[in-house]
N, C-alpha and C positions, 0 to 999 in steps of 0.2 A: 693802722698803724699800731704801731708797736711797747705792750706793755710790760714793764719790768719788772712787778711782780709772779707774772708767770714765766718768767724763762727761768730757763737753770744757771746755775754758776758759771758755768763756761759761758755758754750765748753774754750776760752781763760785763763778762770781763773781755770779750770781747767788739762791744761795742763801746762800751765807758769805760772804760782802760781802770777797774776797777783798783788792782792793786798800784798801777801808781800814781792816784789819786785818795791815795788811803790818808787821812786827818783828817782831826775835829773837825775842820774846812769843812768837810762834805760829810761828817754827820749825822743823820737823823737822831743826834740825842744831842747835839752841842748848836747851840748860838750864838753868831759873832757882839762882842762886842763892842757899842757905839764910843768909846772911851779909847780901845787903844787896841789894838794886834791880836789882842787871845777871845778867849773862846767860853760861853758856858756851858758846863757839861751838867746834864741835869743826871746824871753818872759817878763823876766823881769832882765837881765844883767847877771853878776856872784853870783852866790849862792851856798851855803854846796853842798856834792852831797847827801844828805840822805834829802834834804827841795824835797819839793811836792806844784806844787803848781795845783789850778782849767785847766789848761792848760796842761795838762799830760794828753802823751801819750805812751802808750807801745811800745819801739824797744825791738823785740824779740829777735835782734841780738846786737845788747848792752847788755844782758843779759849775768854774770859771772856763771855755774853751778857747784857747788860743786862734787866737785870728789871721787866715795868712794873706801876706800882703797883696795887693791885688799887681797883674802883672799888668806894662805898661808897653806890652808890645803887641796889640790889637794892631787888624789893617780891617779895610772898608768892608772884605768880602765874610768875617766873621759875625757878623750883624747883617748879612742879607738875607732877607725867606727868599731863595727863588723855588716857586712850587712846581 
């Protein structure tokens, strides 16, 4: 199990790509608005989901990972369990 609080900054960037996801929508202090695309920030109030401030602290659980499309070129040998 990986505990991201005890990792160094370089390890966090490697696993969670913090620089790419640096926005209020992935911040510990931000909460998504149920009405529109804005974010309620505890530090700055209402702001856009793409904004980022100096108080930014990455929250892994708010990240929406992209999913890869499943491949259609499987053969029956791929599912065979030969022991």
